[in-house]
Structures are given as structure tokens and as C-alpha cells.
N, C-alpha and C positions, 0 to 999 in steps of 0.2 A: 567284486573282490579285486583288490589292487595287486599288481605284481610284486614279487619278493625283490627287494633291492639287491643288485649284484655287489658282491663284496670286491673291495679294492685290495690290490697287493700290499703286503706289509714290507716287502723289500724295497730298496732303492737301488737304481742302476746309474753309475757314473760312466758314461761312455766316452772314453779317451780316445786319442788319436790311434794308438795300437793297442789298447788295453780295455777290456770290460771289467769293471769293479762292481760287484754285487754286495750290498751291505744288508743283512738280515737280523734283525732284532730277535732275541729270544721271546718265545711265546709264553704269555702269562697263563697259568693254570689256576683260575681263581678259586676253585674248589680247595686246592691244596695250600695256597698262600696263607689264609687264616689258621689253618691247623698247624703249619710249620712254625708260624710266627708265634702262636701261644706256646708250643712245645719248646721253643728256644728260650722263651721267659723262664720256664721252669729249669731248663737245662743251665742257663746262666746263674740262677740262684744257687743250684746244686754245685756248679763249678766253682763258684766263689767259696760256698760254705766248705766243700770238701778240700779244695785246694788251699784255703786258709788253715784248715786243721792239719793238713800235712806239713804245710810250712812252719806251723807252730811246734809241731813234733819234732821236726828236723832241727830247729833252733834249739830246742829243749835238749836234744842229744848232743849237739854241739857245745853247748854251754854246761852240761852235766847236771841240769835240773831234772832230767828224766832218766830213769833207769833203762838201758837198752833192752833188757829181757821183757819190758813191759810193753814195748812198742813194736818190736821186730815183726812178730806174726801178723798182728792187725795192721801194722804199717804196710807190710809187704802186700796184703790183701788190697788195701785201699790204693796203693800205687798202681796195681794192675787194674782195678776197677776204674780208678781215674783216668787211666791212660785209654781204656776202652770208651769211656764216657766222653773224653775229649775228642777222640777220633770221630765218634758217631755225631757229635754236635758239630764238629767242623764240617762234615759232609753235608748236613742239613743247611748249615749256613751258606756253603757253596751253591747248594741248589737253590735256595732262596735268592742269592745275590745274582745267580745265572738268570733266573726268571725276570728279575727287575732290572738288571742293567747289562745282561749278556748280549754280546753281538758276534755273529759269525760273518767273515769277510771272505768272499770268493773273488779272486782276481786271475783273469784268464788272457793270455795273449798267444801270439803265434808259437811260442817255444815252450811255455810251461803253464802250469795250474797251481795256483797257491791258494791255500785255505787257511785261515786263522780264527781260532775261537778265543775270545777274551772277556775278561770282566774288569772295567775300569783300566784298561791298557795292560792288564797282566793276563797272559794266556799261553797257548801253544800254536805253533805254525807248522804246516806241512808243505813242502814244495815237491811237485811231480813233474818229472820229465815228459814232454808230450809224445816222444818216440815210444814210450811204454804204455801209454793210456789207450785203452780199447773199450768199445760199447759204451760210450757215455750214454746213460738212459734214466728214465723215470722208474722208480720202483713203488709199489704200494706203501703207504704210510702205516704205521702200526698204531694201535689204540694207545693213548698216553700212559695208561698203568702197566701195560705190557712192555712198552718201550722204556719207561723208567726202571722196571725191574731188570730188564736185560742190560741197560746201560743207564745207571744212575748218574753218571757223571759225563754228559754229553759234551761239556765244555773242555774236557780234557782227552777223551778217547774218540777217535774218529771212527765209530762203527755203527752210526745211526743216522739216518737221513732218507729223503725221498729222491736224491740224485745219487746214482751210483756208477763206477766205472771199474773195470779191470786193469790191474796194474801188476804186470808179471803174472805170478801165480796167485793173487790176492784181490779180492774185491774190496773196494773202499766205498763208504756211504757218507754223503755230506749233505748239507742242508737240513740239520737235525729237526728244525721247527718249521719247515716249509710244508704247506699244503700241496697236494699233488698237482693241482691247477698251477699254482705258482711254480712249482719245479718244472712243469711243461713249458711255461713261459720263459724261464731262464735257459732251459735247454734249447728252445727255438732260438732265442738272442745269441747264444753261443755258436750254434751250427750255422746260423745265417752269417755271422761275422767271420768265423773260422771254420770253413767247410771240413777240413781235415779232423775235426773232432766228431764228424758224423760216422766215421768209420769203425 
């Protein structure tokens, strides 16, 4: 029987003169990608159909071709339904794009800790002052379904990941798609280069 081939880390490290830059591509969950893709096809068809109907009704009201009494009640219901449908579809699109093209960047230097999650250059950044960072550590990763239920939008909210630290009276988690072994490698690199992060 042959040995299991060890996995290689998905992140890349750019070791600068005074900065460590870790780039972590989003993890692809192959079981959910086809489901989301098929659902989005139906979502797009309904979005175009209902959106077109609402637009036609609005034009009819403005031009006087349609009596307001005939469209106000059904129209209000459809506007509410269309709004909820659009928000739901947008969230699925974001989740799909995050898995395909999302990247989390962690930049560490002597003075601060910078984290950015982005899709095609669009995203959110957080900058943390080193004097308030305490107990940088590896925490157990959660199963994907549990993690996605607790935080369906990891690209926007910094509350998931296998690296954690206390910042004031709050705990932040980063490295949302890191394996625990990868997180330990990153932690070792940071603390070897900047020992004050070991406190």
C-alpha cells in the first residue's frame, strides 16, 4: 500500500522586507457549485419575466393604458416579492463568485494587521492596530454547512476563519477558507518574523 500524498498549502506568501503578505484563494465547495449554478438559471428567468411584467405595468400606468385600480394590489405584491427574490438571488451570486474568484489577503508588519476580502478587486478591508491585538491563535474550523449557515457572506463579514485574535473586548476570526494545518503554518510564519504577535 502506498502512502497518502501530502496536500500542499493553497495560500501564497510574499515575504517582503518588513511585511508578510498572505494571499488565500476562496475554497471551492464542489457539491454546492452545480446546485447554485442551476438555481441561478431559474432565478434569472424569473427575474427577467417578473421584472419585465412590472416594467410593462409601470409604463401602462404612466401612459394611461392601464387603470390604476386594476394593478395597484397585484402590483404591490409583485414589487415586494420581486425585491425579496432579487435580494435572495444576489446573495447566491455573491456566494458563487466568492467561491470562484474570491481572495482573502492578510498583510502583517511590525505595527498593524491588515485583512481584505475581495471579489475581482471589490471588497472590504479591516486594519488592526498591533497594540490592541492579543492571543493570535489557531481555532478549530467548522464544517462548511454549519459555517455557511452562521456566516453565509464570509467575503463581507469578518466573523469566520481558523485564525483568531482578541482585539479590545471582541474576538475576530480570519482565514475563512484555511485548513487548520495551513493556519498553523501562517501563525508560525507571523510569530517567527514578528515575535510580539506571540503575546
